[in-house]
ZAZA-68746 format. One line per field, with one value per residue (C-alpha): x, y, z negated; residue in one letter. Coordinates in pm, 1 decimal, padded with zeros to 6 digits, m for minus. Layout:
N
x <- X | ...
y <- Y | ...
z <- Z | ...
res <- A | ...
//
This chain:
287
x <- 00122.1 | m00160.3 | m00032.0 | m00002.6 | m00352.3 | m00511.3 | m00272.8 | m00404.4 | m00688.1 | m00911.8 | m00815.9 | m00873.6 | m01206.1 | m01307.4 | m01219.5 | m01413.5 | m01716.4 | m01706.8 | m01645.4 | m01854.8 | m01585.6 | m01435.4 | m01104.3 | m00894.6 | m01040.9 | m00982.9 | m00609.5 | m00604.0 | m00808.9 | m00548.5 | m00286.7 | m00500.6 | m00669.6 | m00363.3 | m00310.7 | m00666.9 | m00576.5 | m00263.1 | m00439.6 | m00583.2 | m00274.6 | m00064.5 | m00287.8 | m00275.7 | m00052.6 | 00224.0 | 00403.5 | 00652.7 | 00643.2 | 00921.3 | 00950.2 | 01325.2 | 01305.0 | 01008.7 | 01005.7 | 00721.9 | 00774.4 | 00528.5 | 00358.0 | 00242.5 | m00067.3 | m00220.6 | m00381.8 | m00053.6 | m00208.9 | m00478.6 | m00758.4 | m00862.9 | m01180.0 | m01303.4 | m01667.9 | m01598.5 | m01477.4 | m01397.9 | m01698.6 | m01939.9 | m01923.9 | m01932.0 | m01609.3 | m01434.1 | m01547.3 | m01641.5 | m01457.8 | m01333.1 | m01060.4 | m01311.3 | m01426.8 | m01266.0 | m01156.3 | m01004.1 | m00634.3 | m00400.7 | m00158.4 | 00130.6 | 00412.4 | 00740.1 | 00964.5 | 00985.8 | 01060.6 | 00883.5 | 00519.5 | 00363.6 | 00037.4 | m00147.0 | m00424.4 | m00654.6 | m00548.0 | m00915.5 | m00931.1 | m00616.6 | m00788.5 | m01114.4 | m01058.9 | m01405.7 | m01575.8 | m01817.7 | m01595.7 | m01813.4 | m01823.8 | m01692.0 | m01365.4 | m01388.6 | m01328.5 | m01263.2 | m01145.1 | m00900.4 | m00657.6 | m00614.8 | m00322.9 | m00199.4 | 00104.6 | 00320.6 | 00573.9 | 00833.1 | 00975.9 | 00641.6 | 00667.8 | 00680.5 | 00945.3 | 01130.8 | 00840.6 | 00915.3 | 00606.0 | 00555.5 | 00520.1 | 00148.5 | 00111.8 | 00290.4 | 00058.6 | m00241.6 | m00126.0 | m00070.0 | m00420.6 | m00560.9 | m00350.8 | m00460.0 | m00828.7 | m00815.2 | m00626.2 | m00807.5 | m00652.3 | m00279.8 | m00049.1 | 00324.3 | 00572.9 | 00934.4 | 00827.1 | 00521.3 | 00413.4 | 00382.0 | 00094.8 | m00123.7 | m00138.1 | m00468.3 | m00317.0 | m00298.6 | m00491.8 | m00863.2 | m00946.0 | m00832.1 | m01126.8 | m01158.4 | m01360.5 | m01145.8 | m00791.9 | m00708.7 | m00887.4 | m00563.5 | m00494.8 | m00173.5 | m00242.6 | m00280.2 | 00019.4 | 00137.9 | m00102.9 | 00156.9 | 00370.2 | 00089.7 | 00081.6 | m00250.3 | m00228.0 | m00491.9 | m00362.8 | m00051.0 | 00053.8 | 00320.9 | 00433.3 | 00673.8 | 00929.2 | 00665.1 | 00467.9 | 00191.0 | 00064.5 | m00186.4 | m00313.6 | m00498.0 | m00651.5 | m00592.6 | m00835.1 | m00718.3 | m00992.4 | m00880.4 | m00999.1 | m01278.8 | m01434.5 | m01717.3 | m01588.6 | m01228.7 | m01079.0 | m01405.8 | m01363.0 | m01632.9 | m01477.6 | m01130.7 | m01237.9 | m01432.2 | m01139.5 | m00892.4 | m01081.9 | m01115.7 | m00748.2 | m00631.2 | m00858.4 | m00721.8 | m00364.0 | m00432.8 | m00632.3 | m00348.6 | m00101.6 | m00301.0 | m00338.6 | 00003.7 | 00229.1 | 00428.8 | 00478.1 | 00764.1 | 00717.3 | 00785.8 | 01005.4 | 01012.6 | 01263.1 | 01092.6 | 01247.6 | 00912.4 | 00944.8 | 01149.0 | 00915.0 | 00609.7 | 00776.0 | 00845.4 | 00479.5 | 00362.4 | 00599.7 | 00503.3 | 00135.2 | 00177.6 | 00362.6 | 00050.0 | m00171.4 | m00228.2 | m00053.7 | m00384.1 | m00472.1 | m00160.1 | m00189.5 | 00120.4 | 00194.4
y <- 01228.9 | 01001.8 | 00983.8 | 01363.0 | 01403.9 | 01179.4 | 01206.4 | 01546.1 | 01648.7 | 01715.0 | 01390.8 | 01180.2 | 01352.9 | 01285.5 | 00916.4 | 00898.1 | 01066.0 | 00848.6 | 00519.6 | 00594.7 | 00432.6 | 00531.4 | 00726.2 | 00416.7 | 00223.8 | 00520.9 | 00508.7 | 00145.1 | 00236.5 | 00499.6 | 00226.2 | 00099.5 | 00413.7 | 00634.4 | 00483.7 | 00557.8 | 00841.7 | 00681.9 | 00533.8 | 00859.0 | 01060.6 | 00814.7 | 00860.3 | 01239.7 | 01497.8 | 01603.6 | 01936.8 | 02072.6 | 02452.2 | 02680.4 | 03000.5 | 03057.2 | 03418.2 | 03547.3 | 03755.0 | 03540.3 | 03169.0 | 02888.7 | 02854.5 | 02534.1 | 02454.5 | 02191.2 | 02052.0 | 02002.0 | 01818.5 | 02057.1 | 01992.4 | 02284.2 | 02287.7 | 02630.2 | 02552.6 | 02381.4 | 02653.0 | 02533.2 | 02725.1 | 02525.3 | 02207.4 | 02151.9 | 02048.2 | 01810.9 | 01839.4 | 01596.5 | 01376.1 | 01591.0 | 01406.0 | 01216.9 | 01545.1 | 01610.2 | 01970.0 | 01897.7 | 01974.1 | 01846.1 | 02111.1 | 01995.0 | 02235.6 | 02043.6 | 02323.4 | 02702.3 | 02704.5 | 02394.9 | 02293.0 | 01985.9 | 02025.1 | 01712.7 | 01755.5 | 01486.4 | 01403.9 | 01413.7 | 01778.0 | 01862.1 | 01713.0 | 01901.9 | 02202.1 | 02339.4 | 02030.7 | 02088.4 | 02100.5 | 01862.1 | 01592.6 | 01267.5 | 01164.7 | 00862.9 | 00540.4 | 00723.6 | 00456.4 | 00365.0 | 00087.0 | m00034.7 | m00086.9 | 00217.9 | 00300.4 | 00610.2 | 00757.1 | 00958.2 | 01125.6 | 01306.2 | 01500.2 | 01870.2 | 02073.7 | 02405.7 | 02646.7 | 02964.7 | 03128.7 | 03500.3 | 03650.6 | 03696.4 | 03327.8 | 03213.6 | 03435.6 | 03279.8 | 02930.1 | 03056.2 | 03203.4 | 02859.2 | 02692.3 | 02949.1 | 02923.4 | 02545.0 | 02531.5 | 02398.4 | 02623.4 | 02680.6 | 02809.3 | 02873.0 | 03063.8 | 03174.2 | 03539.1 | 03687.7 | 03880.7 | 03556.0 | 03459.3 | 03734.1 | 03673.4 | 03857.2 | 04186.5 | 04418.9 | 04167.5 | 04240.5 | 04050.7 | 03715.4 | 03478.3 | 03101.7 | 03078.5 | 03306.3 | 03250.2 | 03019.5 | 03209.5 | 03232.6 | 02857.9 | 02909.2 | 02588.1 | 02394.0 | 02188.8 | 02257.2 | 02041.0 | 02018.4 | 01818.1 | 01575.3 | 01276.6 | 01161.5 | 00796.3 | 00549.0 | 00246.9 | 00091.8 | m00271.8 | m00470.0 | m00826.8 | m01035.2 | m01306.5 | m01576.1 | m01462.0 | m01297.9 | m00963.7 | m00701.6 | m00363.6 | m00059.8 | 00229.1 | 00595.4 | 00579.2 | 00250.2 | 00033.7 | m00320.0 | m00533.8 | m00680.2 | m00339.3 | m00275.8 | 00082.1 | m00027.3 | 00186.2 | 00376.7 | 00502.9 | 00768.7 | 00917.4 | 00898.1 | 01082.9 | 01346.9 | 01412.9 | 01424.0 | 01721.9 | 01899.5 | 01833.9 | 01999.6 | 02297.4 | 02318.2 | 02331.1 | 02634.4 | 02803.9 | 02740.1 | 02883.5 | 03207.4 | 03225.7 | 03100.0 | 03074.8 | 03389.0 | 03291.7 | 03068.5 | 02708.6 | 02379.0 | 02107.3 | 01727.8 | 01455.4 | 01392.5 | 01511.0 | 01639.9 | 01957.3 | 02149.8 | 02052.5 | 02167.1 | 02493.1 | 02566.5 | 02499.6 | 02728.7 | 03008.7 | 02984.6 | 02994.7 | 03297.3 | 03476.6 | 03456.0 | 03621.3 | 03994.5 | 04132.4 | 04200.4 | 03830.2 | 03720.4 | 03715.1 | 03750.7 | 03750.4
z <- m01187.9 | m01293.3 | m01649.3 | m01668.2 | m01530.6 | m01792.0 | m02088.5 | m02196.2 | m02431.0 | m02128.9 | m01957.1 | m02267.4 | m02331.3 | m01972.1 | m02009.9 | m02335.6 | m02180.1 | m01867.9 | m02045.9 | m02359.7 | m02573.3 | m02906.8 | m02918.0 | m02997.3 | m02705.7 | m02476.6 | m02553.5 | m02440.1 | m02134.2 | m02046.1 | m01992.8 | m01703.8 | m01573.7 | m01524.4 | m01178.4 | m01066.5 | m00828.2 | m00680.9 | m00378.8 | m00247.3 | m00339.4 | m00142.9 | 00162.6 | 00140.6 | 00309.4 | 00067.5 | 00062.3 | m00191.4 | m00168.6 | m00295.2 | m00497.3 | m00457.8 | m00340.7 | m00539.8 | m00855.8 | m00994.3 | m01058.5 | m01128.0 | m01462.8 | m01632.7 | m01835.5 | m02060.2 | m01742.0 | m01556.3 | m01259.9 | m01137.5 | m00887.1 | m00668.1 | m00458.2 | m00347.1 | m00432.6 | m00767.5 | m01006.6 | m01360.7 | m01492.6 | m01276.9 | m01482.3 | m01856.2 | m02029.5 | m01969.1 | m01606.1 | m01332.4 | m01088.0 | m00800.2 | m00611.9 | m00399.3 | m00243.7 | 00094.7 | 00022.1 | m00321.1 | m00338.4 | m00610.4 | m00741.0 | m00960.1 | m01057.6 | m01062.7 | m01191.2 | m01197.8 | m00825.8 | m00687.6 | m00670.6 | m00511.0 | m00318.0 | m00199.3 | 00058.8 | 00193.7 | 00549.5 | 00648.4 | 00541.6 | 00738.3 | 01043.0 | 00980.8 | 00746.7 | 00826.1 | 00680.5 | 00394.8 | 00083.2 | m00118.9 | 00146.8 | m00001.4 | 00157.6 | 00387.7 | 00192.0 | m00135.5 | m00380.7 | m00655.0 | m00742.0 | m00383.7 | m00148.1 | 00040.8 | 00251.7 | 00220.0 | 00464.9 | 00273.2 | 00583.1 | 00633.3 | 00306.6 | 00394.8 | 00216.3 | 00217.6 | 00281.0 | 00088.6 | m00056.9 | m00097.3 | m00443.9 | m00382.3 | m00291.4 | m00606.7 | m00809.8 | m00639.1 | m00736.5 | m01090.9 | m01084.7 | m01001.3 | m01271.1 | m01528.7 | m01442.9 | m01461.6 | m01792.5 | m02096.9 | m02358.7 | m02310.1 | m02035.4 | m02044.8 | m01831.7 | m01821.5 | m01848.7 | m02010.7 | m01700.8 | m01504.6 | m01735.9 | m01586.4 | m01207.9 | m01183.5 | m01299.4 | m01000.1 | m00789.5 | m00840.7 | m00522.7 | m00662.7 | m00683.7 | m00703.5 | m00381.5 | m00166.4 | m00295.4 | m00001.6 | 00276.1 | 00472.4 | 00434.6 | 00238.4 | 00044.0 | 00368.1 | 00481.9 | 00834.3 | 01042.1 | 01318.9 | 01073.8 | 00983.8 | 01215.9 | 01362.0 | 01262.7 | 01375.8 | 01186.3 | 01035.9 | 01064.7 | 00886.2 | 00835.5 | 00629.8 | 00691.9 | 00637.9 | 00939.6 | 00741.0 | 00867.2 | 00765.3 | 00881.6 | 00752.6 | 00939.9 | 00856.1 | 00561.8 | 00415.8 | 00567.3 | 00650.7 | 00944.5 | 00732.7 | 00684.7 | 00938.8 | 00980.2 | 01047.6 | 01325.3 | 01367.8 | 01721.7 | 01700.9 | 01386.7 | 01543.1 | 01859.0 | 01663.8 | 01430.2 | 01716.9 | 01861.0 | 01524.4 | 01442.3 | 01763.1 | 01695.4 | 01340.0 | 01470.9 | 01687.9 | 01409.7 | 01164.9 | 01417.3 | 01428.5 | 01049.6 | 00939.3 | 01241.7 | 01163.9 | 00798.5 | 00672.7 | 00784.7 | 00618.4 | 00759.3 | 00736.0 | 00815.7 | 01148.6 | 01480.3 | 01605.3 | 01396.5 | 01652.8 | 01936.9 | 01744.2 | 01640.4 | 02006.3 | 02094.7 | 01813.1 | 01911.8 | 02278.6 | 02184.1 | 01956.9 | 02233.5 | 02450.8 | 02187.5 | 02159.3 | 01851.1 | 01681.6 | 01694.6 | 01506.1 | 01130.2 | 00918.9 | 00548.1
res <- M | G | A | Q | R | F | R | T | P | R | G | L | D | W | L | R | K | S | S | K | Q | D | P | Q | S | V | L | L | L | L | T | Q | M | F | K | A | H | S | T | M | W | T | E | G | A | W | E | V | V | C | A | D | D | T | E | T | K | F | I | V | S | D | S | P | V | T | F | Y | N | Q | V | L | P | P | S | L | S | R | Y | P | G | T | E | E | L | D | K | V | A | T | R | T | I | F | P | L | S | L | K | R | C | L | I | V | T | H | A | Q | Y | V | R | A | P | K | A | K | P | L | T | V | R | T | N | A | R | S | F | E | L | A | M | F | K | F | T | D | I | Q | I | A | R | Q | L | S | D | D | E | V | K | R | I | N | F | I | L | K | R | A | A | T | K | Y | I | A | A | G | R | E | E | W | L | H | P | E | V | G | N | P | G | F | G | W | A | N | V | D | N | D | W | F | L | M | P | N | P | W | R | V | G | F | M | S | E | I | R | W | G | D | K | N | G | R | S | W | S | L | D | A | Y | G | R | N | P | Y | N | P | K | Y | R | D | R | L | Q | H | D | R | E | W | V | S | A | Q | Q | A | K | W | E | W | A | K | K | R | G | T | S | P | R | S | R | T | M | E | P | R | D | E | I | H | D | K | I | I | D | D | Y | L | A | T | L | P | K | G | K | R | K | S | S
//
């Protein structure tokens, strides 16, 4: 993912602009910089969404790994753009095939989706140790045709010059959808992973056979960091995360849901269904 983000005309131009180096030096810099986003991607919430049953499939562009933040449209900054991944509301969108697309969301944004989109993510950093739990990857959520078109709209708007698709009509997601706009395309949280599937981790610890041990909190801070296991932040985000779950249930609960390899899925689905059953029909949103 990192290589595909940087190994493009836009990515190389961004590296050249940021480093103020000549083109030959930038190519050497690429061999080191392509891992720059790996730390925060690893700490994010991953979901692979599906387009198995839709007429429209995913397109690709010359910016194959796309950043989406509702208040940072591509037209806002001069080419080749600015750094965006450190912003809490920035999602990473990466089409994997015609029928699969990876969306990575900062866990902090899942916990507090009403945070100011340009807030810098807690402990935003690069090239540092991070832990990843593969069984938490969300899979199997089937998108609607409209939702696939909205992702294609984002990919098209963020492209530098070229886009490609299996059919010509897929290249024009805005046709017949005059309401599509960069700022409002995710108003129904369709890009948001299911927050009920995202664990509320406080810290992770591990050790080796030599008796050495280490730990990191939810945002990768180690015990030497003065903000390690920030209790005030933890308690504040616990409240906002529970509120986000109920809000997501009202917005997305009747839509297709993702699944993980964790046994908690069935329990959470039962809680969501029981909650929706208590709401008047007008309060339930469906797509």
